[in-house]
N, C-alpha and C positions, 0 to 999 in steps of 0.2 A: 520505575522511578515514577514518582508521585509527582510532577512540575506543575505549573501554572498553567492552566488552559485558558483560551478568549472563550468568552460563551459568542453564540450565532443566536438573532432570531429564526423563527420559521422560513425569514427568504434566504438565510443565509447571512446578514448583515450581521454585522459586530458589536453586542446591544452597547457595550463600554466594560462592561464585567468581566471580572476572570474569577479562577474559583480553583480549589487541585484537580487534577486529573479525574483521580478518586471517586469526588464530591460529582461532578459533572458526570461520570458514569452511574453514580448512584441514581441522579435525580435525573437522567435519561435528559440530561443537557445538550445540547447542539454544539460543538465543537471542530474545529478543520485539524484534518488531519491531511497527510503527502502520500500519495499514492505511484512510483517511479519503476515503470517497467520499460526495463531494458531488452532490446533484440541486435541480433548480428545481422549483416547483408546480406546472410544466406538463409536467413529466413527462422531463424531459432531466437527461442524465445528463455528467457532467464527467469527459474523461478526459485521461490525461495520454501524451504519447509521450516517451518515455526517449530520453537526453539519447546522443549516437552514440558518446559514450566511456564508457559503464558498462561494466561489467566482465559482468555478464546480461543479456540481451536489449535490446541497446542497439537504437532506433529501434520498437521495438515501444510499440502503447499497454496502456496500463495505468491503475491504481486513479489514483483523481486525486489524490491525495497520498500516499506511503509514508515508511520510513525506519524505521531502528535506532534502541532505545531504549536511552539514555548507562546507564553502569552506574551502580547507584542513583538513576536516573531514575524521577518515576512515568510511569505511562504515560500519562495523560491530558496530563500536561506535557510528554513527547514527542509528542503529534500535534497538540497548538496549537502548540510548535513547529515541528514540520515542515512546518506550513502555511504560517507565517509565513514559513520559508523558501525553500520549492519553489512559492508559489504570492503569497507576498506580501500574505497576507492576515491580518488579526490579529482572531481569534474568543476566546471564552469556553471554559471547561470545560463549562458547563452547555450551549452550543451542540452540544456532541456526545452521537450518542447511541448505544452498545454494541449491535453485534451479537454481543459473544462473541468466541471465538477461533477459530483454524484452524491447523491446525496442518500445515504443510509443509516438504516433504525433498525436493531435488532435487539430483541429480549433476551439476554443470557439465562437470568434470573430475576427474582423478584428483584432486587437491590442490585443489578447492572443491565443499565439497559443503556447499551451504545451505540448513542446519536452522532454518527458523526458526517462532516460535508468534506469527502474527499477530494482532492484539488490534485488530478490525473496529470502525470506527464509520461512522455515518450522519452526514453534516450539510446543511442547508439551505442552498442559496447564496443569498447575499441581495444581490450586485450583479453587475453585468454582467459579462459574459466580459472583455471591453476594459477594464475596469479591474484585470486579475491580473496582478502582474508574477513571469514565472518566472523562477527561478535556472537560468540557460544553462548551468552543469557539470552539472545535472540532468536538465531539461528541455529538449527541444528544442520541443515543440509544448501547445498545448491545445484543446480542442475538446470543445462541444457536441453530445452525439447522444441522435436521441429515443429511449425506453427499449426501445421494440418493435422499434427497429435495433441498439441494444447487445446483446439478449436474440437476437437472429437472430442477429448472429456472436459469440456468445460460449454461449448456451447451446447452439446445434445446434451448436457450431464449425464453422459452413461459414467464416470466415475465421480458421483453424488460424493461418497465418503472420503474421498482425497484431495479434492479442492476444497480452502475457506467459500461458505455460499454467500459470494455475492451477486449471483442471481443471474437467469441469462442477457438480460437487456447490458448487464456492465461491461459482459466478459466478451457478449458481440462488439461492442465499443470497440475495446481492445483490439481482438483481432484483427476488426478489418481495419483500423490503424497502421499496425502492424504491416499486415499484408500491401497495403497499399504502398508502401516502404519500402518493400524487398521482393 
């Protein structure tokens, strides 16, 4: 879906301008997104396999839930909305624990530069995996993996072709934050 997104300056501050997401990607304009990482008290991480028709990284494993923040939308509202859309789970904004932001710029092609400021949240998964409902246009599959296996595959970058390449610093931040809560 090609929604309006707010444009941010190089410091992540709103410029007061917005445009279609496709234009932001075409021009490499920085815009806000949300990443929500679900984990269990037993130390498992919910990962999502991206849909086969996604423009970037189809069928790779990624963050539990992710999406763009619509123009004028509050960040936590976008996070709650994306969780409900992608995995069918209703959560409250107070369920989200902010880990801060992470700026990522990836040149996908000459006319597609993904420049995003990820607002990262943790959320404890309070329902069994089989109670989640995937949004088939966005998500191919969901899996719960032990944190140690996830760390081995992302932190050490042992499975580079399996996961979206967010980079070791990003993954280390997520792994350490989940580990300290389980």
